[in-house]
N, CA, C and O of each residue as an XYZ file, in Angstrom:
584
protein
N       3.284    -21.434     31.561
C       3.147    -21.075     30.144
C       4.172    -21.819     29.343
O       5.306    -21.501     29.702
N       4.157    -22.544     28.551
C       5.243    -23.358     27.660
C       6.081    -22.187     26.285
O       5.755    -21.013     26.109
N       7.026    -22.841     25.598
C       7.269    -22.185     24.819
C       7.051    -22.089     23.420
O       7.627    -21.434     22.551
N       5.754    -23.165     23.373
C       5.272    -23.277     22.617
C       3.672    -22.874     22.715
O       2.817    -22.537     21.896
N       3.706    -23.049     23.895
C       2.824    -21.937     23.672
C       2.790    -20.668     23.307
O       2.074    -20.288     22.381
N       3.498    -19.938     23.941
C       3.832    -18.314     23.921
C       4.168    -18.412     22.806
O       3.260    -17.844     22.199
N       5.256    -18.938     21.710
C       5.304    -19.463     20.277
C       3.836    -19.027     19.561
O       3.606    -17.878     19.183
N       3.024    -19.985     19.460
C       1.481    -19.870     19.313
C       0.895    -18.720     19.948
O      -0.306    -18.758     19.678
N       1.199    -17.539     20.785
C       0.487    -16.313     20.705
C       1.332    -15.500     19.949
O       0.656    -14.611     19.431
N       2.699    -15.398     19.613
C       3.169    -15.113     18.856
C       2.706    -15.189     17.265
O       2.487    -14.259     16.489
N       2.646    -16.352     17.088
C       2.678    -16.501     15.946
C       1.009    -15.943     15.123
O       0.865    -15.548     13.966
N       0.097    -16.076     16.048
C      -1.213    -15.113     16.713
C      -1.476    -14.009     15.914
O      -2.166    -13.691     14.945
N      -0.387    -13.386     16.952
C      -0.176    -12.016     16.878
C       0.607    -11.391     15.373
O       0.319    -10.431     14.659
N       1.404    -12.138     15.316
C       1.893    -11.562     13.654
C       0.671    -11.352     12.520
O       0.317    -10.381     11.851
N       0.164    -12.852     12.642
C      -0.986    -12.543     11.331
C      -1.568    -11.741     11.893
O      -1.804    -10.640     11.395
N      -2.023    -12.169     13.319
C      -3.578    -10.340     13.093
C      -2.852     -9.097     12.692
O      -3.620     -8.378     12.052
N      -1.310     -8.416     12.864
C      -0.116     -7.529     12.853
C      -0.292     -7.788     10.870
O      -0.319     -6.900     10.017
N      -0.340     -8.603     10.760
C      -0.352     -8.914      9.056
C      -1.210     -8.416      8.204
O      -0.989     -7.688      7.236
N      -2.580     -8.999      8.755
C      -4.264     -8.628      8.207
C      -4.126     -7.360      8.376
O      -4.244     -6.734      7.322
N      -3.851     -6.513      9.616
C      -4.125     -5.016      9.872
C      -3.159     -4.036      8.530
O      -3.788     -3.138      7.971
N      -1.846     -4.255      8.152
C      -1.215     -4.214      7.000
C      -1.393     -3.682      5.914
O      -1.098     -2.606      5.394
N      -2.079     -4.855      5.552
C      -2.280     -5.519      4.140
C      -4.037     -4.967      3.911
O      -4.541     -4.768      2.806
N      -4.787     -4.791      5.318
C      -6.121     -3.870      5.032
C      -6.171     -2.157      5.276
O      -7.031     -1.382      4.857
N      -4.906     -1.830      6.127
C      -4.658     -0.622      6.567
C      -3.628     -0.316      4.423
O      -3.735      0.538      3.543
N      -3.300     -0.821      4.493
C      -2.536     -0.693      2.634
C      -2.829     -0.761      1.877
O      -2.293     -0.180      0.934
N      -4.020     -1.612      1.730
C      -4.702     -0.936      0.852
C      -5.995     -0.008      0.616
O      -6.352      0.528     -0.433
N      -6.779      0.044      2.268
C      -7.723      1.695      2.048
C      -6.661      2.653      1.634
O      -6.994      3.362      0.685
N      -4.958      2.939      2.310
C      -4.628      4.027      1.602
C      -4.132      4.222      0.359
O      -3.724      5.307     -0.057
N      -4.151      3.325     -0.176
C      -3.959      3.215     -2.216
C      -5.278      3.456     -2.876
O      -5.380      3.564     -4.098
N      -6.518      3.557     -1.859
C      -7.622      3.262     -2.512
C      -7.956      4.875     -2.203
O      -8.739      5.440     -2.967
N      -7.100      5.953     -0.582
C      -7.486      7.247     -1.257
C      -6.974      7.963     -1.688
O      -7.288      9.131     -1.917
N      -5.694      7.183     -1.974
C      -4.793      8.186     -2.537
C      -4.828      8.279     -4.364
O      -4.557      9.138     -5.202
N      -5.341      6.816     -4.371
C      -5.975      7.100     -6.316
C      -7.120      7.941     -6.100
O      -7.262      8.958     -6.780
N      -8.246      7.495     -4.901
C      -9.268      9.155     -5.190
C      -8.617     10.238     -5.287
O      -8.733     11.001     -6.246
N      -7.711     10.464     -4.116
C      -7.399     11.958     -4.583
C      -6.566     12.391     -6.128
O      -6.514     13.576     -6.459
N      -6.096     11.568     -6.784
C      -5.258     11.217     -7.719
C      -6.239     11.811     -9.253
O      -6.059     12.643    -10.142
N      -7.601     10.539     -8.775
C      -8.341     11.197     -9.723
C      -9.064     12.377     -9.486
O      -8.854     13.335    -10.229
N      -9.927     12.471     -8.521
C     -10.473     13.354     -8.098
C      -9.804     14.936     -8.580
O     -10.384     16.012     -8.729
N      -8.307     14.557     -8.752
C      -7.497     16.479     -8.239
C      -8.161     16.242    -10.693
O      -8.711     16.868    -11.599
N      -7.522     14.960    -10.400
C      -7.551     14.976    -12.484
C      -8.677     15.923    -12.506
O      -8.791     17.147    -12.573
N      -9.667     14.659    -12.404
C     -10.956     15.412    -13.107
C     -11.587     16.784    -13.311
O     -12.230     17.220    -14.266
N     -11.112     17.530    -11.781
C     -11.480     18.700    -11.656
C     -11.074     19.535    -11.924
O     -11.625     20.605    -11.665
N      -9.895     19.462    -12.586
C      -8.757     20.024    -13.317
C      -8.554     19.908    -15.052
O      -7.658     20.431    -15.714
N      -9.557     19.149    -15.484
C      -9.473     18.394    -16.552
C     -10.861     19.183    -17.189
O     -10.860     19.409    -18.399
N     -12.010     19.587    -16.389
C     -12.934     19.428    -16.653
C     -13.524     21.587    -16.902
O     -14.313     22.223    -17.601
N     -12.153     21.966    -15.446
C     -12.061     22.986    -15.420
C     -11.577     24.220    -16.701
O     -12.115     25.231    -17.151
N     -10.058     23.369    -17.006
C      -9.094     24.046    -17.523
C     -10.068     24.319    -19.249
O     -10.148     25.365    -19.892
N     -10.576     23.170    -19.518
C     -10.818     23.845    -21.150
C     -11.280     24.628    -21.208
O     -10.942     25.401    -22.104
N     -13.086     25.247    -19.734
C     -13.320     26.067    -19.844
C     -12.869     27.582    -20.032
O     -13.321     28.639    -20.472
N     -11.323     26.903    -19.245
C     -11.435     28.713    -18.767
C     -10.929     28.944    -19.998
O     -11.395     29.768    -20.785
N      -9.905     28.184    -20.216
C      -9.285     28.441    -21.841
C     -10.061     28.888    -22.872
O      -9.997     30.106    -23.035
N     -10.730     28.326    -23.575
C     -11.758     28.118    -24.357
C     -12.848     29.222    -24.659
O     -13.370     29.639    -25.693
N     -12.958     29.494    -23.418
C     -13.332     31.134    -22.627
C     -15.212     30.072    -23.186
O     -15.610     28.936    -22.929
N     -15.734     31.075    -23.876
C     -17.758     31.048    -24.483
C     -17.785     30.141    -25.525
O     -18.785     29.428    -25.614
N     -16.709     29.994    -26.499
C     -16.263     29.786    -27.682
C     -16.711     28.301    -27.701
O     -17.581     27.758    -28.382
N     -15.654     27.664    -26.515
C     -15.227     26.064    -26.322
C     -17.247     25.881    -26.012
O     -18.158     25.510    -26.751
N     -17.195     26.453    -24.293
C     -18.915     25.636    -23.711
C     -19.993     26.257    -25.262
O     -19.972     25.231    -25.942
N     -20.392     26.751    -25.652
C     -21.159     26.641    -26.768
C     -20.891     25.572    -27.703
O     -21.769     24.792    -28.071
N     -19.285     25.511    -28.222
C     -19.691     24.333    -28.707
C     -19.803     22.569    -28.403
O     -19.728     21.554    -29.097
N     -20.071     22.959    -26.627
C     -19.789     21.899    -25.963
C     -21.291     21.700    -26.220
O     -21.801     20.704    -26.733
N     -21.780     22.559    -25.881
C     -23.559     22.786    -25.597
C     -23.945     22.186    -26.753
O     -24.844     21.360    -26.911
N     -23.221     22.645    -27.529
C     -24.491     21.827    -29.561
C     -24.066     20.172    -29.953
O     -24.697     19.403    -30.679
N     -22.644     19.890    -29.135
C     -21.802     18.700    -29.327
C     -22.783     18.399    -28.607
O     -23.039     17.382    -29.252
N     -23.725     18.405    -27.653
C     -23.960     17.238    -26.600
C     -25.482     17.400    -26.474
O     -26.221     16.962    -25.593
N     -25.872     18.371    -27.914
C     -27.601     19.070    -27.458
C     -28.278     19.114    -26.761
O     -29.393     18.598    -26.687
N     -27.420     20.109    -25.724
C     -27.817     20.247    -24.799
C     -28.499     21.861    -24.170
O     -27.975     22.970    -24.276
N     -30.069     21.432    -23.387
C     -30.432     22.972    -23.322
C     -29.685     23.844    -22.605
O     -29.390     24.885    -23.193
N     -29.198     23.668    -21.209
C     -28.310     24.353    -20.468
C     -27.110     24.541    -20.628
O     -26.739     23.693    -21.439
N     -26.015     25.357    -20.231
C     -24.544     25.537    -20.573
C     -23.860     24.902    -19.554
O     -23.740     24.765    -18.337
N     -23.359     24.490    -20.965
C     -22.232     23.416    -20.351
C     -21.255     23.926    -19.863
O     -20.445     23.014    -20.033
N     -20.794     24.595    -19.448
C     -20.403     25.548    -18.282
C     -21.298     24.582    -16.715
O     -20.760     23.973    -15.790
N     -22.657     24.799    -16.980
C     -22.492     24.323    -15.591
C     -22.546     22.971    -15.005
O     -22.574     22.687    -13.807
N     -22.559     22.100    -16.121
C     -21.946     20.503    -15.687
C     -20.771     20.372    -15.799
O     -20.269     19.617    -14.967
N     -20.033     20.871    -16.599
C     -18.284     21.065    -16.150
C     -18.269     21.404    -14.690
O     -18.341     20.415    -13.960
N     -18.197     22.486    -14.131
C     -18.497     22.642    -12.985
C     -19.443     22.022    -11.296
O     -19.390     22.409    -10.129
N     -20.086     21.117    -11.882
C     -20.796     20.519    -11.133
C     -20.043     18.791    -11.045
O     -19.529     18.604     -9.942
N     -19.979     18.159    -11.549
C     -18.837     17.945    -12.395
C     -17.169     17.329    -11.745
O     -16.525     16.318    -11.465
N     -17.126     19.495    -11.811
C     -15.642     19.283    -11.663
C     -15.616     19.605     -9.361
O     -14.607     19.555     -8.658
N     -16.334     19.745     -9.126
C     -16.825     20.190     -7.752
C     -16.965     18.434     -7.157
O     -16.744     17.828     -6.108
N     -17.324     18.208     -8.146
C     -18.104     16.375     -6.744
C     -16.353     15.874     -6.778
O     -15.697     15.483     -5.812
N     -15.694     16.104     -8.811
C     -13.970     15.192     -7.838
C     -13.547     15.896     -7.013
O     -12.896     15.190     -6.243
N     -13.521     17.488     -6.527
C     -12.918     18.553     -5.574
C     -12.819     17.897     -4.124
O     -11.919     17.566     -3.352
N     -14.413     17.879     -4.157
C     -15.098     17.205     -3.142
C     -14.469     16.100     -2.078
O     -14.089     16.102     -0.907
N     -14.601     14.993     -3.357
C     -13.989     13.636     -3.274
C     -12.486     13.663     -3.100
O     -12.029     12.884     -2.264
N     -11.731     14.367     -3.700
C     -10.176     15.199     -3.369
C     -10.244     15.388     -1.691
O      -9.692     14.838     -0.738
N     -11.220     16.463     -1.861
C     -10.686     16.706      0.013
C     -11.881     15.002      1.201
O     -11.848     14.153      2.092
N     -12.383     15.430      0.523
C     -12.979     14.044      2.024
C     -11.762     13.009      1.705
O     -10.850     13.061      2.531
N     -11.602     12.091      0.656
C     -10.442     11.582      0.654
C      -8.969     11.915      1.217
O      -8.225     11.144      1.823
N      -8.715     13.386      0.829
C      -7.652     13.305      2.256
C      -7.841     14.201      3.723
O      -7.059     14.880      4.389
N      -8.956     13.924      3.833
C      -8.973     13.768      5.637
C      -9.954     12.792      5.770
O     -11.131     13.003      6.063
N      -9.570     11.998      5.605
C     -10.643     10.345      5.632
C      -8.488      9.867      5.554
O      -8.052      9.011      6.324
N      -7.662     10.502      4.676
C      -6.051      9.044      5.550
C      -5.585     10.394      6.493
O      -5.200      9.858      7.532
N      -5.460     11.515      6.623
C      -4.682     12.200      7.761
C      -5.714     11.963      8.722
O      -5.213     12.208      9.820
N      -6.993     11.582      8.868
C      -7.573     10.994      9.927
C      -6.908      9.754     10.445
O      -6.276      9.714     11.501
N      -7.016      9.164      9.967
C      -6.653      7.798      9.927
C      -5.649      7.077     10.366
O      -5.647      6.006     10.972
N      -4.132      8.283      9.733
C      -3.191      8.410     10.843
C      -2.362      6.750      9.321
O      -1.319      6.100      9.258
N      -3.534      6.829      8.552
C      -2.625      5.459      7.123
C      -0.949      4.958      7.584
O      -0.656      3.940      8.212
N       0.274      6.323      6.900
C       1.083      5.933      7.187
C       2.212      5.653      8.345
O       3.156      4.863      8.310
N       1.873      6.417      9.219
C       2.086      6.007     10.200
C       1.856      4.841     10.765
O       2.680      3.936     10.901
N       0.385      4.841     11.210
C       0.314      3.195     11.698
C       0.767      2.413     10.672
O       1.948      2.181     10.929
N       0.416      1.810      9.507
C       1.432      0.983      8.925
C       2.803      0.790      9.455
O       3.237     -0.231      9.989
N       3.475      1.991      9.220
C       4.663      2.177     10.266
C       5.155      1.811     11.051
O       6.381      1.700     11.023
N       4.585      1.537     11.871
C       4.423      1.232     13.341
C       4.347      0.001     13.405
O       5.065     -0.610     14.197
N       3.359     -0.717     12.492
C       3.120     -1.792     12.671
C       3.872     -2.337     12.287
O       4.124     -3.353     12.935
N       4.507     -2.149     11.363
C       5.916     -2.893     10.654
C       7.322     -3.255     11.390
O       8.281     -4.015     11.256
N       6.747     -2.042     12.412
C       8.057     -2.634     13.684
C       7.356     -3.616     14.677
O       8.030     -3.883     15.672
N       6.000     -4.261     14.579
C       5.631     -4.770     16.055
C       5.840     -6.124     15.423
O       5.991     -7.153     16.082
N       5.837     -6.034     13.507
C       5.641     -7.102     12.745
C       7.584     -7.813     12.429
O       7.983     -8.956     12.209
N       7.980     -7.105     12.497
C       9.376     -7.442     12.942
C      10.209     -7.855     13.722
O      11.052     -8.749     13.659
N       9.674     -6.535     15.103
C       9.659     -7.085     16.308
C       8.985     -8.926     16.422
O       9.968     -9.663     16.347
N       7.858     -9.646     16.549
C       7.483    -10.829     16.408
C       7.503    -11.239     15.714
O       6.589    -12.063     15.705
N       8.452    -11.275     14.282
C       9.227    -11.974     13.244
C      10.350    -12.657     14.133
O      10.413    -13.886     14.088
N      11.418    -11.824     15.097
C      12.121    -12.045     16.172
C      12.202    -12.737     16.870
O      12.899    -13.735     16.684
N      11.396    -12.487     18.215
C      10.401    -12.922     19.374
C      10.215    -14.683     18.679
O      10.525    -15.727     19.253
N       9.568    -14.505     17.185
C       8.800    -15.903     16.905
C      11.290    -17.359     16.766
O      11.595    -18.447     17.255
N      11.984    -16.501     16.024
C      13.054    -17.049     16.129
C      13.514    -17.413     17.222
O      13.728    -18.552     17.638
N      13.674    -16.388     17.713
C      14.324    -16.646     18.876
C      13.787    -17.765     20.350
O      14.526    -18.480     21.027
N      12.085    -17.546     20.505
C      12.041    -18.478     21.162
C      12.031    -20.088     20.535
O      12.185    -21.058     21.278
N      11.747    -20.259     18.470
C      11.921    -21.401     17.906
C      13.586    -22.419     18.102
O      13.637    -23.642     17.977
N      15.071    -21.306     18.499
C      15.485    -21.626     18.036
C      16.423    -21.951     19.448
O      17.366    -22.741     19.476
N      15.871    -21.060     20.721
C      15.861    -21.283     22.410
C      16.804    -20.777     22.564
O      17.742    -21.342     23.126
N      16.902    -18.930     21.893
C      17.967    -18.239     21.891
C      17.624    -17.763     23.453
O      18.487    -17.770     24.331
N      16.138    -17.315     23.693
C      15.581    -16.386     24.483
C      14.566    -17.664     25.986
O      13.661    -18.475     25.791
N      15.339    -17.247     27.433
C      14.152    -18.433     27.539
C      12.810    -17.688     27.927
O      12.823    -16.471     27.746
N      11.473    -18.340     28.515
C      10.138    -18.487     28.764
C       9.649    -17.068     29.184
O       8.587    -16.598     28.774
N      10.859    -16.141     30.392
C      10.226    -14.997     30.986
C      10.603    -13.976     30.041
O       9.938    -13.016     29.654
N      11.744    -14.320     29.736
C      12.593    -13.033     29.103
C      10.853    -12.344     27.602
O      10.254    -11.295     27.366
N      10.830    -14.359     26.884
C       9.989    -14.101     25.331
C       9.451    -13.632     26.058
O       9.766    -12.442     26.033
N       8.298    -13.940     27.257
C       6.978    -13.442     27.696
C       6.693    -11.769     27.563
O       5.914    -10.961     27.056
N       8.126    -11.881     28.551
C       8.334     -9.718     28.210
C       8.420     -9.600     27.455
O       7.427     -8.982     27.070
N       9.377     -9.867     26.314
C       9.294     -9.336     24.734
C       7.346     -9.158     24.171
O       6.724     -8.142     23.860
N       6.952    -10.426     24.236
C       6.069    -10.461     23.884
C       4.978     -9.569     24.558
O       3.973     -9.559     23.848
N       4.838     -8.828     25.673
C       4.490     -8.341     26.233
C       4.251     -6.865     25.932
O       3.243     -6.166     25.825
N       5.751     -6.631     25.821
C       5.998     -4.867     24.932
C       5.363     -5.146     23.579
O       5.314     -4.124     22.894
N       4.942     -6.054     23.085
C       4.587     -5.958     20.879
C       3.130     -5.780     21.311
O       2.581     -4.728     20.981
N       2.469     -6.648     21.983
C       1.551     -6.212     22.700
C       0.666     -4.662     22.929
O      -0.481     -4.343     22.618
N       1.625     -4.008     23.519
C       1.552     -2.750     24.705
C       1.352     -2.117     22.917
O       0.183     -1.906     22.593
N       1.999     -1.951     22.277
C       3.135     -1.289     20.955
C       1.622     -1.853     19.707
O       1.483     -1.535     18.526
N       0.825     -2.645     20.473
C       0.163     -2.679     18.614
C      -1.471     -2.248     19.574
O      -2.405     -2.591     18.848
N      -1.939     -1.708     20.750
C      -2.735     -0.657     20.864
C      -3.600     -0.014     19.635
O      -4.784      0.318     19.569
N      -2.641      0.024     18.785
C      -3.542      1.117     17.507
C      -4.245      0.720     16.830
O      -4.999      1.398     16.132
N      -4.156     -0.979     16.871
C      -4.635     -1.811     16.312
C      -5.957     -1.753     16.443
O      -6.755     -1.857     17.375
N      -6.013     -1.545     15.181
C      -8.073     -2.225     15.872
C      -8.394     -3.898     15.032
O      -7.602     -4.445     14.265
N      -9.239     -4.234     15.294
C      -9.865     -6.165     14.732
C      -9.961     -5.542     13.156
O     -10.023     -4.406     12.687
N      -9.947     -6.436     12.794
C     -10.426     -6.149     10.859
C     -11.466     -7.108     10.869
O     -11.640     -8.245     11.308
N     -12.187     -6.133     10.144
C     -13.341     -7.296     10.454
C     -13.799     -8.123      8.702
O     -14.637     -9.023      8.644
């Protein structure tokens, strides 16, 4: 293998790691936003009924001209907000986004350093290959982005 071929491999893997970081960061932000919105929704829908009591729910029922008690709708939508929060939180934890993005950033840094070392001739092909293989081993948690 030539240094040019190794450099191509390093850059290709670095691009893959960058895609992973971008996609995982987007997913994590989406889940965090779902947790925030779901929590706010649940709180916003339950607090007024809890504080205002029957007077508030009767008023709300009249405003929307509903035959069903308004507290049922408030509870239904608050439950949807709570369930959304629970699911988003569990997805975030089970996919380990925080830890994996941090690990991927470390690998990206190692690949950038290796790229510079190969380009500048500071590392020979044997040591460069050894370092690249270490990076590949560290990438085992990265699944291909579809």
